[in-house]
C-alpha positions in Angstrom: 0.0 0.0 0.0 2.9 2.4 0.7 4.3 1.8 -2.7 1.1 2.8 -4.4 1.1 6.1 -2.7 4.6 7.0 -3.8 3.9 6.0 -7.4 1.0 8.4 -7.6 2.9 11.2 -6.0 5.8 11.1 -8.5 4.0 12.5 -11.6 2.6 15.4 -9.5 6.2 16.4 -8.5 7.3 16.4 -12.1 4.7 19.0 -13.0 5.8 21.1 -10.1 9.3 21.6 -11.6 7.8 22.9 -14.8 5.5 25.2 -12.9 8.5 26.5 -11.0 10.6 27.1 -14.1 7.9 29.0 -16.1 7.9 32.2 -14.0 11.7 32.4 -14.3 11.5 32.0 -18.1 8.8 34.7 -18.1 11.0 37.0 -16.0 14.0 36.5 -18.3 11.8 37.3 -21.3 10.5 40.5 -19.7 14.1 41.6 -18.8 15.2 40.9 -22.4 12.4 43.0 -24.0 12.4 45.8 -21.5 16.1 46.2 -20.7 18.5 44.3 -23.0 16.9 44.8 -26.4 16.3 48.6 -26.2 19.9 49.0 -24.9 21.3 47.0 -27.9 19.1 49.2 -30.3 20.5 52.4 -28.7 24.1 51.2 -29.0 23.5 50.3 -32.6 22.2 53.8 -33.4 25.2 55.4 -31.5 27.7 53.3 -33.5 26.0 54.3 -36.7 26.1 58.0 -35.7 29.8 57.8 -34.8 30.5 56.1 -38.1 28.8 58.9 -40.1 30.8 61.7 -38.5 32.5 64.0 -41.0 34.5 67.2 -41.2 32.3 70.2 -40.6 29.7 68.5 -38.4 28.6 70.4 -35.3 28.8 68.1 -32.3 28.4 67.9 -28.5 30.8 65.8 -26.4 29.8 63.7 -23.5 31.2 66.5 -21.3 28.9 69.1 -22.8 31.5 70.9 -25.0 30.1 72.2 -28.3 32.3 72.3 -31.3 32.8 71.8 -35.0 34.8 68.8 -36.4 38.0 70.0 -38.1 39.7 66.6 -38.6 38.5 63.1 -37.9 40.3 59.7 -38.0 39.3 56.2 -36.9 39.6 57.0 -33.2 40.3 60.8 -32.8 38.4 63.9 -33.6 39.8 67.4 -33.5 37.1 70.0 -32.7 37.2 73.8 -33.1 35.6 75.3 -30.0 36.0 78.9 -31.0 38.1 80.9 -33.6 41.4 80.0 -32.0 40.9 76.9 -29.8 41.2 73.4 -31.1 40.7 70.4 -28.9 41.4 66.7 -29.5 38.9 64.1 -28.3 38.4 60.4 -28.7 35.7 59.7 -31.3 33.8 57.8 -28.6 33.6 61.0 -26.5 31.2 62.6 -29.0 27.7 62.4 -27.6 25.6 63.6 -30.5 25.5 65.7 -33.7 23.6 69.0 -33.3 21.4 70.4 -36.0 22.7 73.3 -38.1 22.5 76.6 -36.3 21.6 75.3 -32.8 25.1 75.8 -31.5 25.7 79.2 -33.2 25.3 81.3 -30.1 27.1 84.7 -30.2 28.3 86.1 -26.9 29.9 89.3 -28.3 29.8 92.3 -26.0 28.6 95.5 -27.6 
């Protein structure tokens, strides 16, 4: 009689493992679609933007410095900050390209 009770309990335990794994799989799927996938998409857009940089583009660095690209190589960009100042940055330090005219702010004293 004891053996019959253990045989009937075994299939119920097997279903419990599957029911325990399903919430973890569901949580992993949620993390993928809410966190990992959007971050990969953002990184892909950033890499495309960095790849399309060219001389004359107006850019903003990750430190907030606005400038115009004078020279650009595979890993270095030289920016003109004002009429006499040139600064060298890693290409990866460029945050984004600004639209034409948005960084043309004149601070001349009259």
